[in-house]
C-alpha positions as CSV (number, residue, x, y, z in Angstrom):
1,M,-11.0,59.0,34.7
2,N,-11.9,56.3,38.2
3,L,-13.9,53.7,35.9
4,K,-10.9,53.7,33.1
5,R,-8.1,53.6,36.1
6,D,-10.5,50.3,37.4
7,V,-10.3,48.8,34.3
8,A,-7.2,49.2,33.8
9,V,-6.2,48.0,37.5
10,Q,-8.5,44.5,36.3
11,T,-7.5,44.1,33.3
12,Y,-3.7,43.8,34.2
13,S,-4.3,41.9,37.7
14,G,-6.7,39.7,35.6
15,L,-3.1,39.0,32.9
16,G,-0.6,38.8,35.9
17,L,-2.8,36.4,38.4
18,S,-3.4,34.2,34.8
19,A,0.5,34.2,34.1
20,L,1.4,33.4,37.7
21,L,-1.1,30.2,37.3
22,A,0.3,29.0,33.7
23,I,3.9,29.3,35.0
24,T,2.6,27.2,38.8
25,I,0.6,24.6,36.4
26,L,4.0,24.3,34.0
27,N,6.1,23.9,37.0
28,I,3.7,21.4,38.5
29,M,4.2,18.9,35.2
30,L,7.3,19.3,34.9
31,H,9.1,18.2,37.8
32,N,5.9,15.7,38.7
33,M,5.3,13.5,35.7
34,P,5.5,10.4,35.6
35,Q,9.0,9.4,34.1
36,S,6.6,6.5,32.0
37,V,4.7,9.5,30.7
38,K,8.2,11.3,29.6
39,R,8.8,8.5,27.5
40,A,5.4,7.9,25.9
41,G,6.5,9.5,22.6
42,E,9.9,7.3,22.6
43,K,7.8,3.8,23.3
44,L,5.3,4.7,20.5
45,L,8.5,5.1,17.8
46,E,9.4,2.1,19.1
47,I,6.2,0.3,18.4
48,N,5.8,2.0,15.4
49,S,8.9,1.3,14.2
50,Q,7.9,-2.8,14.2
51,D,5.1,-2.2,12.0
52,G,7.9,-0.7,9.6
53,V,5.6,2.3,9.0
54,A,7.5,5.1,8.2
55,N,4.9,7.6,9.1
56,A,4.1,7.2,12.9
57,V,1.2,9.0,12.6
58,T,-0.7,6.7,10.5
59,T,0.2,4.2,12.9
60,V,-1.3,5.5,15.6
61,V,-4.7,6.9,13.3
62,V,-5.5,3.7,12.1
63,Y,-3.8,1.3,13.7
64,F,-3.1,2.3,17.8
65,R,-7.0,3.7,17.6
66,G,-8.5,1.4,14.7
67,F,-11.6,1.5,17.0
68,D,-11.3,5.6,17.4
69,T,-11.4,5.6,13.5
70,L,-14.4,3.3,12.5
71,G,-16.3,5.6,15.3
72,E,-15.2,8.5,13.0
73,I,-16.1,7.1,9.9
74,A,-19.4,6.0,11.5
75,V,-19.8,9.6,12.7
76,L,-19.6,10.7,8.9
77,F,-22.0,8.0,7.2
78,I,-24.7,9.8,9.4
79,A,-24.1,13.1,9.2
80,S,-24.1,11.8,5.5
81,L,-27.6,10.1,5.9
82,G,-28.9,13.1,8.4
83,I,-28.2,15.5,5.1
84,G,-30.0,12.7,2.7
85,L,-32.5,12.4,5.0
86,V,-33.5,16.3,5.8
87,L,-32.8,17.6,2.5
88,S,-34.8,14.9,0.2
89,S,-37.8,17.2,0.3
90,H,-35.7,19.5,-1.9
91,S,-34.3,17.0,-4.7
92,E,-36.9,17.7,-7.0
93,H,-37.0,20.0,-10.3
94,H,-33.7,21.4,-8.9
95,H,-31.9,23.4,-11.4
96,K,-28.2,24.6,-11.9
97,V,-27.3,28.4,-13.0
98,E,-25.4,27.7,-16.6
99,S,-21.5,28.1,-15.6
100,S,-19.3,30.0,-17.5
101,F,-17.2,28.4,-20.6
102,I,-14.2,29.2,-18.6
103,L,-15.3,27.2,-15.2
104,K,-16.2,24.3,-17.5
105,T,-13.1,24.2,-19.1
106,A,-10.9,24.4,-16.2
107,S,-13.3,21.5,-14.6
108,K,-12.4,18.9,-17.5
109,L,-8.7,19.7,-16.9
110,L,-8.3,20.1,-13.2
111,F,-10.7,16.7,-12.4
112,P,-8.8,14.2,-13.3
113,I,-5.5,16.0,-11.8
114,I,-7.4,15.9,-8.5
115,I,-8.6,12.7,-8.5
116,L,-5.1,11.4,-9.2
117,F,-3.9,13.8,-6.0
118,G,-5.8,12.7,-3.9
119,I,-5.1,8.9,-4.6
120,Y,-1.9,9.7,-4.2
121,V,-2.6,11.5,-0.9
122,M,-4.3,8.3,0.1
123,V,-2.0,5.8,-1.1
124,Y,1.1,7.2,0.1
125,G,-0.8,8.0,3.4
126,H,1.9,5.7,5.3
127,L,5.1,6.8,4.1
128,S,4.4,10.6,4.3
129,P,1.7,13.5,5.7
130,G,-1.6,12.3,4.5
131,G,-4.1,9.4,4.0
132,G,-7.8,8.2,4.5
133,F,-9.4,11.0,5.4
134,Q,-7.5,13.8,3.7
135,G,-7.0,11.7,0.5
136,G,-11.2,11.2,1.0
137,V,-12.0,15.0,0.6
138,I,-9.2,15.8,-2.1
139,V,-11.5,13.1,-4.1
140,A,-14.7,14.8,-2.9
141,S,-13.6,18.1,-4.2
142,A,-12.5,17.0,-7.7
143,F,-16.6,16.1,-7.9
144,L,-17.6,19.3,-6.4
145,L,-16.1,21.0,-8.9
146,L,-17.9,18.8,-11.9
147,L,-21.1,19.6,-9.9
148,I,-20.8,23.5,-9.7
149,S,-19.6,23.6,-13.2
150,H,-21.8,21.4,-15.1
151,Q,-25.4,21.5,-15.0
152,D,-26.4,18.1,-16.2
153,F,-24.2,16.3,-14.1
154,E,-24.9,14.5,-10.8
155,L,-23.7,11.4,-8.9
156,S,-25.2,8.5,-8.4
157,H,-26.6,6.8,-5.3
158,S,-26.5,3.2,-6.1
159,V,-22.8,3.8,-7.3
160,I,-22.2,5.7,-3.7
161,S,-23.6,3.1,-2.6
162,A,-21.7,0.5,-3.5
163,F,-18.4,2.0,-2.9
164,E,-19.2,2.8,1.2
165,T,-20.7,-0.1,1.9
166,L,-17.6,-2.1,0.1
167,A,-15.3,0.2,1.5
168,G,-17.1,-0.4,5.2
169,V,-17.0,-4.0,4.9
170,S,-13.6,-4.3,3.8
171,Y,-12.6,-2.2,7.4
172,V,-14.9,-4.9,9.0
173,I,-13.3,-7.7,7.1
174,I,-9.6,-6.9,8.0
175,G,-10.2,-6.1,11.6
176,L,-11.6,-9.9,11.8
177,M,-9.2,-11.9,10.2
178,G,-6.4,-10.1,12.2
179,L,-8.8,-10.8,15.1
180,W,-9.0,-14.4,14.0
181,I,-5.3,-14.5,13.0
182,L,-3.7,-12.7,15.8
183,D,-6.4,-12.9,18.4
184,N,-6.4,-8.9,17.7
185,F,-9.2,-7.1,16.1
186,L,-7.3,-4.7,13.4
187,G,-4.0,-6.7,14.1
188,N,-1.2,-6.7,11.4
189,F,-1.5,-10.1,10.2
190,I,0.5,-8.9,6.9
191,P,3.7,-9.6,6.5
192,H,5.9,-6.6,6.9
193,D,9.8,-6.7,7.3
194,I,11.1,-3.4,9.3
195,S,14.1,-3.3,6.7
196,Q,11.6,-2.3,3.8
197,M,9.9,1.0,6.2
198,G,9.9,3.5,3.6
199,M,8.8,1.4,0.4
200,L,5.5,1.5,-0.8
201,V,4.5,-1.7,-0.3
202,S,4.8,-1.6,3.4
203,G,3.3,-1.6,6.6
204,G,0.9,-4.3,6.3
205,I,-2.4,-3.6,6.7
206,I,-1.8,-0.1,7.9
207,P,-2.1,1.2,4.1
208,L,-4.5,-0.9,3.1
209,I,-7.0,0.6,6.5
210,Y,-6.1,4.0,4.8
211,I,-7.4,3.2,1.0
212,I,-10.1,1.8,2.6
213,V,-10.7,4.9,4.4
214,G,-10.4,7.4,1.9
215,I,-12.6,5.4,-0.5
216,K,-15.4,5.9,2.3
217,V,-14.7,9.1,3.1
218,G,-14.5,10.3,-0.4
219,S,-18.0,8.8,-1.2
220,E,-19.6,10.3,1.5
221,M,-18.3,13.3,1.3
222,S,-19.1,13.7,-2.5
223,M,-23.0,12.9,-1.7
224,I,-22.9,15.5,1.1
225,V,-22.3,18.4,-1.5
226,Q,-24.5,17.1,-3.9
227,N,-27.5,17.1,-1.5
228,L,-26.3,20.7,-0.5
229,L,-26.2,22.4,-3.8
230,K,-29.4,20.9,-4.4
231,R,-30.5,22.6,-1.6
232,S,-28.7,26.1,-2.1
233,D,-30.1,25.2,-6.1
234,N,-34.1,25.2,-5.1
235,E,-34.3,28.2,-2.6
């Protein structure tokens, strides 16, 4: 009984101290936070409106954090390359279990719908929740459906590599054009009228960047799932 009582006392004491610490930190933040920090969101929306993009998150991800997005794409490329190299020894003489008629038929019907939805998420990423990363993963899921349902289906490494190279080179070219025209890497050099905010053709280079990111993410994720499925089949 004493042991249980001691455990209960320690538990309640810990919870009480944690609550007190949280209240203290919150109080310090509310009363000592610089006014400039409090207005950061308003300033961000003000700058975002100058680029004519309805979805402020898009502007942050692909424009204000353009270098960070480039780094994320590079990390994904390295991961895809690493998985391909690690599993390369298991890529020969693999076979798949024959899928059911229902799965095969459903995959043929769903594939174009999923691809279309992925493209929609990429193209409209600057207007609504979505974007290149999300749309690329959706496109990859469509190819995953074909890979698990059709025994003879396989993605071409040369085609995927061509899409990856095209997307990567396009991203760098757009960034350098911004540097050349506006003295700012990834500068929004395409005319973007604020009155056109909410229209499909708006936002300057920002929707183009999202489409490029979607192509690269979709290509790399498709190759990752194919390599993983090959390894699973061999095992």
